[in-house]
C-alpha positions, 0 to 999 in steps of 0.5 A, spaced: 860 776 060 865 781 058 871 783 062 868 787 068 862 782 069 866 777 069 871 781 074 864 783 078 862 776 078 869 774 081 869 779 086 861 778 088 864 769 088 869 770 093 865 775 097 861 770 099 865 765 104 864 762 111 865 767 116 860 772 113 854 766 113 855 765 104 853 773 103 855 776 097 857 783 097 852 788 095 851 791 089 852 797 092 859 794 095 860 791 088 859 797 084 864 802 089 869 797 089 869 797 081 870 804 081 875 804 086 879 799 082 878 804 075 872 800 074 865 804 072 859 799 073 852 802 077 848 798 082 842 797 077 849 794 071 850 789 076 843 787 079 843 786 071 848 780 070 847 777 078 840 775 073 842 774 066 848 770 068 845 766 073 849 769 078 845 766 084 847 757 082 854 759 082 853 762 089 848 755 091 854 751 088 860 754 092 856 753 098 855 746 096 862 745 095 864 748 102 859 744 105 861 738 102 869 739 103 869 742 110 867 738 116 868 743 119 863 746 116 858 740 115 858 740 123 856 746 124 851 745 120 848 739 123 849 741 130 845 748 128 840 744 125 839 740 131 839 744 136 833 747 132 829 740 131 831 739 139 829 746 140 821 745 134 820 739 139 820 743 145 816 748 143 811 744 139 810 739 146 810 745 151 805 748 146 801 742 146 801 742 155 798 748 153 792 747 149 791 740 153 790 744 158 785 749 155 782 743 151 782 739 159 779 745 162 774 746 157 771 738 155 771 739 164 766 744 164 762 742 157 761 735 162 759 738 168 753 741 164 752 735 160 752 731 167 747 737 169 742 736 164 743 728 165 742 729 174 735 734 171 732 728 167 734 732 161 737 729 154 742 729 152 742 731 144 747 727 140 751 734 137 753 733 146 755 725 145 760 727 138 763 734 142 765 731 148 767 724 143 771 730 138 775 732 144 777 725 148 780 723 142 783 731 139 788 731 146 788 724 147 791 722 141 795 729 141 798 727 146 800 720 145 803 724 139 807 728 142 809 723 147 812 719 141 816 724 139 819 725 146 821 718 146 824 718 140 830 724 143 835 721 147 832 722 154 839 723 157 842 727 152 840 734 155 844 738 148 845 738 141 851 736 142 851 730 145 846 728 141 851 729 135 857 725 139 852 718 139 850 720 132 857 720 131 859 713 134 854 709 131 857 704 125 852 702 120 855 695 116 853 694 108 854 688 105 857 688 097 851 684 093 
C-alpha cells in the first residue's frame, strides 16, 4: 500500500468500533475525510483498495480481537445470542401449536369421513389408512420434538439474563492426564 492507501486503511479500521457495531466508515465518507486532510481519493478507488488489500479480513480480525479482550462485549453478544435462541424456540413452539391444531382439525375431518364410510359398510382404502397414519405420526413426532426442546429450557428462568447467570455459576473440573 502507498501512503494514502495506508492512511485510508487506518481510518477505515479506526471507524469500526463497538458503539457502531463494528460497522466501518463508508467509502464516500472516507473519501471526504481524506479530502479534509488534503488527500485525494475517490470512493471507487477506496472500494478497489478494500478489495485489493482485503480490508474486510483485517476488520474481521479487529472484531475478533475486540471480542476476545472485552468481557462486556462477549457477555453482550452471548446475551443477545441467547435471547434470540430463546425467542426463536418460543416462536417455533407457537408455530408448531398452530400446525398441530390444523393437522388435528384436518385429521378429525378425515377421520369422520372415514368412520362414516366404515359405518355405511364401505371399504376404507389403503391410501386413507396411510393418510391417517402419516398425519398422526407427523403431528405426534413434531410435538415430541418441541416438548423435548422446551424441556431443555430452564422452567423458572424467564429471561436470557437469568439463564446466563445460571450458566456462569456452573463449574467444570478438568483433570490433567
